[in-house]
C-alpha positions as CSV (number, residue, x, y, z in Angstrom):
1,K,-11.3,-74.5,-22.9
2,E,-10.2,-71.0,-22.3
3,Q,-13.7,-69.9,-21.5
4,M,-14.4,-72.7,-18.9
5,E,-11.1,-72.4,-17.1
6,G,-11.8,-68.7,-16.8
7,G,-8.5,-67.7,-19.0
8,R,-7.9,-65.0,-21.3
9,V,-10.6,-64.8,-24.0
10,D,-9.5,-63.3,-27.3
11,E,-9.8,-63.7,-31.1
12,T,-8.3,-67.2,-31.1
13,V,-11.2,-68.4,-29.3
14,D,-13.1,-67.6,-32.6
15,I,-10.3,-69.0,-34.7
16,F,-11.2,-72.2,-32.6
17,A,-14.5,-72.3,-33.5
18,A,-13.7,-72.1,-37.3
19,G,-11.1,-75.0,-36.9
20,V,-13.5,-77.4,-35.4
21,C,-16.0,-76.4,-38.5
22,L,-13.1,-77.2,-41.1
23,V,-12.1,-80.1,-39.4
24,E,-15.8,-81.7,-39.0
25,M,-16.6,-80.8,-42.7
26,L,-12.9,-82.9,-43.4
27,S,-13.1,-85.5,-41.5
28,S,-16.8,-85.9,-39.4
29,L,-14.7,-85.6,-36.2
30,R,-14.6,-82.9,-33.5
31,P,-11.2,-82.7,-32.1
32,C,-12.9,-82.5,-28.4
33,D,-13.7,-86.5,-28.9
34,L,-10.3,-87.2,-29.2
35,T,-7.8,-88.3,-26.7
36,D,-4.7,-87.9,-28.5
37,P,-4.3,-85.0,-31.1
38,S,-2.2,-86.9,-32.9
39,Q,-5.2,-88.8,-34.0
40,L,-6.7,-86.2,-35.6
41,D,-3.6,-85.5,-37.9
42,Q,-3.4,-89.2,-38.8
43,E,-7.0,-89.2,-40.1
44,L,-6.6,-86.4,-42.3
45,Q,-3.5,-87.9,-43.9
46,R,-5.6,-91.3,-44.3
47,L,-8.2,-89.2,-46.1
48,E,-5.7,-87.3,-48.0
49,V,-6.4,-83.9,-47.1
50,P,-3.6,-81.2,-48.4
51,L,-0.8,-80.5,-46.3
52,R,-1.7,-76.9,-46.5
53,I,-5.1,-77.5,-45.4
54,R,-4.4,-79.9,-43.2
55,N,-1.5,-78.0,-41.1
56,A,-3.9,-75.0,-41.2
57,A,-6.9,-77.0,-39.6
58,L,-4.3,-78.5,-36.9
59,E,-2.8,-75.0,-36.0
60,A,-6.5,-73.3,-35.5
61,V,-7.8,-76.3,-33.1
62,H,-4.5,-76.2,-31.2
63,E,-4.7,-76.7,-27.4
64,D,-2.7,-73.7,-26.6
65,P,-4.2,-70.3,-28.0
66,Q,-0.8,-68.9,-28.6
67,R,-0.2,-71.6,-31.2
68,R,-3.0,-70.7,-32.9
69,F,-3.3,-67.9,-36.0
70,S,-3.4,-64.7,-34.3
71,T,-5.6,-63.3,-36.7
72,A,-8.5,-64.7,-39.1
73,Q,-6.4,-62.9,-42.0
74,Q,-3.8,-65.2,-41.4
75,F,-6.1,-68.5,-41.4
76,L,-7.8,-67.1,-44.6
77,E,-4.3,-66.5,-46.6
78,I,-2.9,-70.2,-45.4
79,L,-6.8,-71.7,-46.6
80,Q,-6.1,-69.7,-49.8
81,G,-2.8,-70.6,-50.6
82,R,-1.5,-66.8,-50.3
83,G,0.3,-67.2,-46.9
84,H,3.5,-69.3,-46.1
85,E,3.3,-73.1,-46.6
86,Y,4.7,-75.3,-44.4
87,S,7.6,-77.4,-45.2
88,D,7.1,-80.9,-43.3
89,E,4.1,-83.4,-41.8
90,R,3.9,-81.1,-38.7
91,A,1.9,-78.2,-37.9
92,R,4.1,-75.0,-37.8
93,R,3.7,-72.2,-35.2
94,V,2.2,-69.3,-37.0
95,R,3.6,-65.9,-36.0
96,I,2.1,-64.3,-32.8
97,K,1.4,-61.1,-32.5
98,S,5.3,-59.3,-31.9
99,P,6.0,-59.4,-28.2
100,F,8.4,-55.9,-29.0
101,R,6.6,-52.2,-29.1
102,H,8.6,-50.6,-32.2
103,L,8.8,-47.0,-30.4
104,S,5.7,-47.1,-28.7
105,P,5.8,-47.0,-25.1
106,F,4.6,-50.4,-23.2
107,T,1.2,-49.8,-21.6
108,E,-0.1,-51.5,-18.4
109,A,-1.7,-54.5,-20.5
110,D,1.6,-55.1,-21.9
111,A,2.9,-55.7,-18.2
112,P,3.6,-59.6,-19.0
113,L,5.9,-58.4,-22.1
114,F,8.0,-55.8,-19.9
115,F,11.5,-57.6,-18.6
116,G,14.8,-55.8,-17.4
117,R,13.3,-53.3,-15.1
118,D,12.3,-55.2,-12.0
119,E,14.9,-53.7,-9.8
120,E,13.9,-50.0,-10.6
121,I,10.1,-50.9,-10.8
122,R,10.8,-51.9,-6.9
123,T,12.9,-49.0,-5.9
124,L,10.7,-46.5,-7.8
125,F,7.6,-48.2,-5.8
126,D,9.4,-48.4,-2.6
127,K,10.0,-44.5,-2.9
128,A,6.3,-43.7,-3.8
129,L,5.3,-45.6,-1.1
130,F,7.3,-44.1,1.5
131,S,7.1,-40.3,0.3
132,V,4.5,-38.1,-0.7
133,C,5.5,-36.9,-4.3
134,T,8.3,-38.7,-6.1
135,L,10.0,-36.7,-9.0
136,V,11.0,-39.5,-12.0
137,T,13.6,-37.9,-14.4
138,G,15.4,-39.5,-17.2
139,A,17.0,-38.4,-20.7
140,A,14.7,-38.6,-23.9
141,G,13.8,-42.1,-24.9
142,V,15.1,-43.9,-21.8
143,G,12.1,-45.8,-21.1
144,K,10.2,-43.6,-18.2
145,T,6.8,-43.9,-19.5
146,S,7.2,-47.9,-20.0
147,L,8.5,-47.9,-16.4
148,L,5.7,-45.9,-14.9
149,Q,2.7,-47.6,-16.8
150,A,3.9,-51.7,-17.4
151,G,5.9,-51.3,-14.2
152,V,4.7,-49.4,-11.3
153,M,1.0,-49.2,-12.2
154,S,0.8,-53.0,-12.6
155,Y,2.7,-53.4,-9.7
156,C,0.4,-50.7,-7.7
157,N,-2.6,-52.8,-9.1
158,E,-0.9,-56.0,-7.3
159,M,-0.7,-54.2,-4.0
160,D,-4.4,-53.0,-4.2
161,I,-3.6,-49.5,-4.5
162,D,-5.9,-46.8,-6.3
163,V,-3.9,-45.9,-9.1
164,H,-4.3,-43.2,-12.4
165,Y,-2.2,-42.3,-14.7
166,V,-2.8,-38.9,-16.9
167,S,-0.1,-37.4,-19.9
168,C,0.3,-33.5,-20.0
169,Q,-0.7,-34.2,-23.5
170,E,-4.0,-33.0,-22.2
171,P,-4.0,-30.7,-19.4
172,P,-3.2,-32.6,-16.2
173,L,-5.6,-31.0,-13.8
174,A,-8.8,-31.7,-15.6
175,A,-7.9,-35.1,-16.9
176,L,-7.0,-36.2,-13.2
177,I,-10.6,-34.3,-11.6
178,A,-12.2,-36.5,-14.4
179,K,-10.8,-39.9,-13.4
180,L,-11.1,-39.4,-9.8
181,S,-14.2,-37.7,-9.0
182,P,-16.0,-35.9,-12.0
183,G,-17.4,-32.6,-11.3
184,A,-15.2,-31.9,-8.2
185,E,-14.2,-28.4,-7.8
186,D,-10.7,-29.1,-7.4
187,L,-7.9,-31.6,-7.1
188,Q,-8.0,-31.8,-3.4
189,I,-11.6,-32.4,-3.1
190,A,-11.5,-35.0,-6.0
191,C,-8.5,-37.2,-4.3
192,L,-10.8,-36.9,-0.8
193,R,-13.5,-38.0,-2.5
194,R,-11.9,-40.7,-4.5
195,Y,-10.0,-42.1,-1.1
196,R,-13.1,-42.0,0.8
197,L,-15.1,-44.3,-1.6
198,E,-12.2,-46.8,-2.3
199,K,-10.7,-46.9,1.2
200,T,-7.5,-47.5,0.0
201,R,-4.1,-45.6,-0.7
202,L,-4.3,-43.6,-3.7
203,C,-1.4,-43.1,-6.3
204,I,-1.6,-40.1,-9.0
205,V,0.7,-40.5,-12.1
206,I,1.8,-37.5,-13.9
207,D,3.9,-38.2,-16.9
208,Q,5.6,-36.0,-19.6
209,L,5.9,-33.2,-17.2
210,E,8.0,-31.5,-19.7
211,L,4.9,-30.3,-21.9
212,M,3.8,-28.2,-19.3
213,Y,7.1,-25.8,-19.3
214,G,8.2,-26.4,-23.1
215,E,7.4,-24.7,-26.4
216,S,3.9,-26.3,-25.9
217,S,3.2,-24.9,-22.5
218,P,-0.4,-24.2,-21.9
219,G,0.4,-20.7,-20.6
220,R,1.9,-19.4,-17.1
221,E,-1.7,-18.8,-15.3
222,V,-2.8,-22.6,-16.2
223,V,1.0,-24.0,-15.0
224,E,0.8,-21.9,-11.8
225,E,-2.8,-23.5,-11.0
226,F,-1.5,-26.5,-11.4
227,E,1.4,-26.3,-9.0
228,V,-0.5,-24.7,-6.5
229,Q,-3.1,-27.8,-6.6
230,L,-0.7,-30.1,-6.5
231,A,1.3,-28.6,-3.7
232,R,-2.1,-28.1,-1.5
233,V,-2.9,-32.1,-1.7
234,S,0.4,-33.0,-1.0
235,R,0.2,-31.6,2.4
236,N,-3.4,-33.0,3.3
237,D,-3.3,-35.1,6.1
238,H,-6.2,-36.8,5.6
239,L,-5.1,-38.7,2.5
240,E,-3.2,-41.8,2.2
241,L,-1.4,-40.2,-1.0
242,S,1.4,-41.0,-3.3
243,I,2.0,-38.5,-6.3
244,I,4.6,-39.7,-9.3
245,L,6.0,-37.0,-11.5
246,S,7.7,-37.8,-14.5
247,I,9.8,-35.0,-16.4
248,R,12.7,-35.2,-18.8
249,D,15.8,-34.1,-17.1
250,D,16.4,-31.4,-19.7
251,S,13.6,-29.9,-18.5
252,L,14.1,-29.9,-14.9
253,A,15.4,-26.6,-14.6
254,R,11.9,-24.9,-15.8
255,A,10.0,-26.8,-13.0
256,S,12.1,-25.5,-10.3
257,E,9.0,-23.2,-9.1
258,L,7.1,-26.5,-8.9
259,R,9.8,-28.3,-6.8
260,R,9.7,-24.9,-4.5
261,R,6.3,-25.0,-4.0
262,L,6.4,-29.1,-3.1
263,G,9.3,-28.5,-0.7
264,I,12.4,-30.7,-0.6
265,S,10.8,-32.4,2.6
266,V,7.9,-33.8,0.6
267,Y,9.3,-35.4,-2.7
268,H,12.2,-37.4,-3.8
269,E,13.9,-37.6,-7.0
270,F,14.7,-40.7,-8.9
271,Q,16.8,-41.3,-12.1
272,V,16.1,-43.6,-14.9
273,L,19.1,-44.8,-16.3
274,P,19.7,-46.7,-19.7
275,M,19.3,-50.4,-19.2
276,R,22.6,-52.5,-18.2
277,W,23.4,-55.3,-20.7
278,A,22.0,-57.9,-18.2
279,E,18.8,-56.0,-18.3
280,A,18.7,-55.6,-21.9
281,R,19.2,-59.2,-22.6
282,Q,16.2,-60.4,-20.1
283,A,14.2,-57.8,-22.4
284,I,15.5,-59.6,-25.3
285,V,15.2,-63.2,-24.5
286,L,12.2,-63.5,-22.3
287,P,9.3,-62.0,-24.7
288,L,10.8,-64.2,-27.2
289,R,10.2,-66.9,-24.9
290,I,6.8,-66.5,-24.6
291,A,6.8,-66.2,-28.3
292,R,8.3,-69.8,-28.3
293,L,11.2,-68.4,-30.1
294,G,15.0,-68.7,-29.3
295,V,17.8,-66.2,-29.9
296,S,21.3,-67.2,-31.1
297,E,24.1,-66.6,-28.7
298,A,26.0,-65.1,-31.6
299,L,23.1,-62.5,-32.2
300,L,23.1,-61.5,-28.5
301,E,26.7,-60.8,-28.8
302,Q,26.4,-58.8,-31.9
303,L,23.8,-56.7,-30.1
304,K,25.5,-56.2,-26.9
305,S,28.4,-54.6,-28.9
306,D,26.5,-52.7,-31.6
307,L,23.9,-51.3,-28.8
308,S,26.2,-50.4,-26.4
309,A,28.7,-48.7,-29.0
310,S,25.6,-47.0,-30.1
311,H,24.8,-45.9,-26.9
312,R,28.0,-44.6,-26.0
313,E,27.6,-42.3,-29.4
314,I,24.5,-40.4,-28.6
315,S,25.8,-40.1,-24.7
316,G,29.0,-38.8,-25.6
317,S,30.6,-41.8,-23.3
318,R,34.3,-42.2,-24.0
319,N,34.8,-45.4,-21.9
320,P,34.6,-48.5,-24.3
321,G,33.7,-51.0,-21.5
322,A,30.5,-49.3,-20.8
323,T,27.4,-51.9,-21.4
324,Y,24.4,-49.5,-21.2
325,V,21.7,-49.8,-23.9
326,H,19.3,-47.1,-25.3
327,P,15.9,-49.1,-24.3
328,A,14.6,-47.6,-27.9
329,H,17.3,-48.5,-29.6
330,L,16.6,-52.1,-28.2
331,E,13.1,-52.2,-29.1
332,L,13.2,-51.0,-32.5
333,A,16.0,-53.6,-33.4
334,C,14.1,-56.5,-31.8
335,S,10.9,-55.3,-33.3
336,L,12.4,-55.4,-36.8
337,L,14.1,-58.5,-36.2
338,Y,10.6,-60.2,-35.5
339,D,9.0,-58.7,-38.3
340,E,11.9,-60.3,-40.4
341,L,11.2,-64.0,-39.0
342,H,9.2,-66.7,-41.6
343,P,6.5,-68.5,-39.7
344,T,8.4,-71.4,-39.5
345,D,11.6,-69.8,-37.9
346,S,12.4,-71.4,-34.1
347,E,15.0,-68.3,-33.3
348,M,16.5,-65.0,-34.1
349,N,20.0,-65.4,-35.6
350,L,22.4,-63.0,-37.4
351,S,21.4,-63.6,-40.4
352,H,18.1,-61.5,-39.5
353,Y,20.1,-59.2,-38.5
354,E,22.4,-58.8,-41.3
355,R,19.4,-58.5,-43.6
356,I,18.2,-55.4,-42.2
357,G,21.4,-54.0,-42.3
358,G,22.7,-54.3,-38.4
359,I,22.5,-51.6,-36.1
360,R,23.4,-48.4,-38.6
361,G,20.5,-49.8,-41.0
362,I,17.9,-50.1,-38.1
363,L,18.8,-46.8,-36.9
364,T,19.9,-44.5,-39.9
365,G,17.6,-46.5,-42.5
366,H,14.3,-46.8,-40.5
367,L,12.5,-44.3,-42.0
368,Q,14.0,-44.0,-45.4
369,R,13.5,-47.8,-46.2
370,T,10.2,-47.7,-44.8
371,L,8.8,-44.5,-46.8
372,D,11.0,-44.2,-49.5
373,D,9.7,-47.1,-51.6
374,R,5.8,-46.8,-50.1
375,L,5.5,-43.0,-51.0
376,E,5.0,-41.3,-54.3
377,P,7.4,-38.2,-54.5
378,Q,4.4,-35.6,-53.8
379,E,3.2,-37.8,-50.6
380,R,7.0,-38.1,-49.4
381,A,7.2,-34.1,-49.5
382,A,4.2,-34.0,-47.4
383,A,5.7,-36.4,-45.2
384,R,8.8,-34.3,-44.7
385,R,6.7,-31.3,-43.7
386,I,4.3,-33.3,-41.4
387,I,7.6,-34.2,-39.8
388,E,8.8,-30.9,-39.5
389,S,5.8,-29.4,-38.3
390,L,5.7,-32.1,-35.1
391,I,9.2,-30.9,-33.8
392,T,9.6,-27.7,-31.8
393,P,12.5,-25.4,-32.1
394,Q,14.0,-26.8,-29.4
395,R,13.6,-30.4,-30.6
396,T,11.0,-31.8,-28.8
397,R,7.7,-33.5,-29.9
398,V,4.1,-31.6,-30.3
399,A,0.9,-33.1,-31.2
400,K,-1.0,-32.0,-33.7
401,S,-4.5,-32.8,-35.1
402,V,-4.8,-34.0,-38.9
403,D,-7.2,-31.1,-39.4
404,L,-4.6,-28.6,-38.3
405,L,-1.9,-30.5,-40.5
406,Y,-4.5,-29.7,-43.5
407,R,-4.6,-26.1,-42.8
408,E,-0.7,-25.9,-42.5
409,L,0.0,-27.5,-45.8
410,V,-3.0,-26.7,-47.7
411,D,-1.0,-24.3,-50.0
412,K,1.0,-27.1,-51.1
413,F,-0.4,-30.5,-50.8
414,T,-4.2,-31.9,-51.0
415,P,-5.8,-33.9,-48.1
416,R,-5.8,-37.0,-50.0
417,Q,-1.8,-36.6,-49.8
418,V,-1.5,-35.4,-46.2
419,D,-3.5,-38.4,-45.5
420,S,-1.6,-41.0,-47.1
421,A,1.6,-39.9,-45.7
422,V,0.0,-39.7,-42.1
423,Q,-0.9,-43.3,-42.6
424,E,2.3,-44.4,-44.3
425,L,4.1,-42.5,-41.0
426,Q,2.0,-44.4,-38.8
427,Q,2.4,-47.9,-40.8
428,A,6.6,-47.0,-40.2
429,R,5.7,-46.9,-36.6
430,A,7.2,-42.9,-36.9
431,L,3.7,-41.4,-35.8
432,H,0.9,-42.4,-33.4
433,T,-2.3,-41.0,-32.6
434,V,-3.3,-39.3,-29.0
435,Q,-6.6,-38.3,-27.7
436,I,-6.0,-35.0,-26.1
437,G,-9.1,-33.1,-24.8
438,G,-11.4,-35.9,-26.5
439,Q,-10.1,-34.8,-30.2
440,W,-7.3,-37.6,-31.8
441,R,-3.9,-36.0,-33.0
442,V,-0.9,-37.2,-34.0
443,E,2.6,-37.0,-32.6
444,L,6.1,-38.5,-33.5
445,A,5.7,-42.0,-31.7
446,H,9.1,-41.6,-29.5
447,D,11.4,-38.7,-28.3
448,S,14.3,-41.0,-29.8
449,L,12.6,-40.0,-33.0
450,V,13.5,-36.6,-33.0
451,E,16.9,-36.8,-34.5
452,L,16.4,-39.8,-37.0
453,A,13.3,-37.7,-38.2
454,L,14.9,-34.5,-38.7
455,D,17.8,-36.6,-40.8
456,W,15.5,-38.0,-42.7
457,A,13.2,-35.1,-43.4
458,G,16.9,-33.1,-44.0
459,R,18.1,-35.7,-47.0
460,Q,14.5,-35.3,-48.8
461,D,14.9,-31.4,-48.3
462,M,18.3,-31.6,-49.8
463,E,16.9,-33.8,-52.9
464,W,13.8,-31.4,-53.0
465,R,16.3,-28.4,-53.2
466,R,18.7,-30.1,-55.8
467,Q,16.3,-30.4,-58.3
468,A,14.8,-26.9,-57.9
469,D,18.4,-25.6,-58.3
470,M,18.7,-27.9,-61.5
471,I,15.8,-26.3,-63.0
472,R,16.5,-22.8,-62.0
473,L,19.9,-23.1,-63.8
474,H,18.1,-24.3,-67.0
475,L,15.8,-21.5,-66.7
476,H,18.5,-18.9,-66.5
477,Q,20.5,-20.3,-69.6
478,S,17.3,-20.0,-71.5
479,T,15.6,-17.8,-73.8
480,V,12.1,-18.0,-75.7
481,A,13.8,-19.0,-79.3
482,N,16.8,-21.2,-77.5
483,P,15.5,-22.9,-74.4
484,A,18.3,-25.1,-72.6
485,L,16.3,-28.0,-72.2
486,L,16.4,-31.1,-69.6
487,T,18.0,-33.9,-70.2
488,P,16.4,-37.3,-70.1
489,R,17.2,-38.1,-66.4
490,E,16.4,-34.5,-65.4
491,L,13.3,-34.5,-66.9
492,K,12.4,-37.9,-65.4
493,K,13.3,-36.1,-61.8
494,A,11.0,-33.3,-62.6
495,L,8.1,-35.0,-63.5
496,A,8.3,-37.3,-60.8
497,N,8.0,-34.5,-58.5
498,P,5.8,-31.7,-59.9
499,A,5.4,-29.6,-56.5
500,V,9.0,-28.8,-57.2
501,I,7.9,-27.4,-60.8
502,D,5.3,-25.3,-58.9
503,E,7.6,-24.1,-56.2
504,V,9.9,-22.9,-58.6
505,D,7.5,-20.8,-60.6
506,G,6.1,-19.3,-57.3
507,E,9.1,-17.9,-56.8
508,L,9.4,-16.6,-60.1
509,E,6.3,-14.7,-60.0
510,R,7.8,-12.9,-56.8
511,L,10.7,-11.2,-58.9
512,P,10.4,-8.1,-60.4
513,G,9.8,-8.4,-64.2
514,T,13.4,-7.8,-65.4
515,Q,14.9,-10.3,-63.5
516,R,12.6,-13.2,-64.5
517,P,13.5,-15.7,-67.0
518,Q,12.0,-15.7,-70.6
519,I,10.1,-19.1,-69.7
520,T,8.7,-20.7,-66.9
521,A,9.6,-23.9,-65.5
522,A,6.0,-25.7,-66.3
523,K,6.9,-24.5,-70.0
524,L,10.7,-25.5,-69.7
525,V,9.2,-29.1,-68.8
526,K,6.4,-28.9,-71.3
527,L,9.1,-28.3,-73.9
528,S,11.8,-30.8,-72.9
529,R,9.0,-33.8,-72.8
530,S,8.1,-32.7,-76.4
531,R,11.5,-33.0,-77.5
532,Q,11.9,-36.6,-76.1
533,R,8.8,-37.7,-77.6
534,R,10.3,-36.5,-80.9
535,R,13.2,-38.3,-80.3
536,T,11.3,-41.5,-79.6
537,L,9.2,-41.5,-82.3
538,G,12.3,-40.9,-84.5
539,Y,14.1,-43.8,-82.9
540,G,10.9,-46.1,-83.5
541,G,10.6,-44.6,-87.2
542,A,14.5,-45.6,-87.4
543,V,14.1,-49.0,-86.1
544,L,11.1,-50.2,-88.2
545,L,12.8,-49.0,-91.3
546,L,15.8,-50.9,-90.6
547,V,13.8,-53.7,-89.9
548,A,11.8,-53.4,-93.2
549,I,15.2,-53.0,-94.9
550,V,16.5,-56.3,-93.6
551,T,13.4,-58.5,-93.7
């Protein structure tokens, strides 16, 4: 039906086809021959098809694609009895893909799910339409990239404006020229060729401009060439051109030369603010409505209170009546709430919110909750080092290739441990991959994660240091003849984190001979382990002897 009506065709079409085959095998009926879908359910019940199989078949051939299984894996798990079974006689909705994006920005493809920013989209579009250059500013994590991609770019396409987006994660000049007119000598020529080809207004969007002026700057010469070419094309009278630049407000002062080159008569500024509660409410309720879910008023009120309090905390606002919401916190909270839903739930409510620990549990426990339980101690240590490596001294994000991470961590961890740590950080939505200059790199998924990641890494580092200090203390109290052995609890911690033992021994090797303890950390652990084995065997022998005496 979707194909015949020219609608969206995706994997649910194949699931429908598989469902038709299943229905025919069960009943010899074809869903398309029935005038009433309930007839199929009645026939399957008459044939005494098991409830799980019957409901799975009905879900797969549902007329509405969003009411079908979202993946073939879900379909298979229900058929095999490994998924959530349904509790009544009606086919229940199986969870579709989340309408929330965790900490990833909304893209142009996500425009149908991007709500709450309509006023800003229209205002920014109008500014861009009636000025050559618009400088978009805002705090880290306020949603500038989502506003540009899912908002302004989508709006431009609706208005038949030829819009092109690049991020400064790769050299923006080369990326723009490659998109507009591959092989062009400079940006101005590329824009002219594109404009003459498309014969419509041209809009170029350059995001994350702070990367040109921060720790990961490509160099003064590259930046200056970018500024000169951008200023030159902005003054070309033969172009209908709009330029939108986006930069974090804490980097705005560093871009003063670019602003001077553009000239005050050429560009206007637009500040992206946190969401007001009325906008945030739309961003919660409307995506859920698309997913055919509701949300309780009690949960909305709790989110309003907690998210606005969280925003006041990070912004330093002392106004208790302010009801602004940090978009990154909103998306993370809604994403985790959605993940908490059972496939048969019809709404989000306070019980789901309480299960994930409320806003404190969401914001402060996100990394700890998802990584501490999944990673082995060595891999957890690797994750800590990876996070620290992807954050600059200025507390901004930097993208690196996995090969570079291997080289930076080769003295501490194996490639397998680095791979496992990267994969788990990606599954926790802490990292994502970006393609820069044809090479895939990883970076923290969002600016707002910098502080959360450093907090988590700091706790891991504290535990690491605590274990190292415990081993050092035992070593300094030890002699060859009388070693200060580890207690069973201390031994368990040491065996769970062998990298700490290697680190302590590495430190000892660098000490002058007279300052070194008489035994190594590895020897101390080996002796402690031997003692524990002897004790275990002794206790076991005593128990066996006691049993023999009693019997």
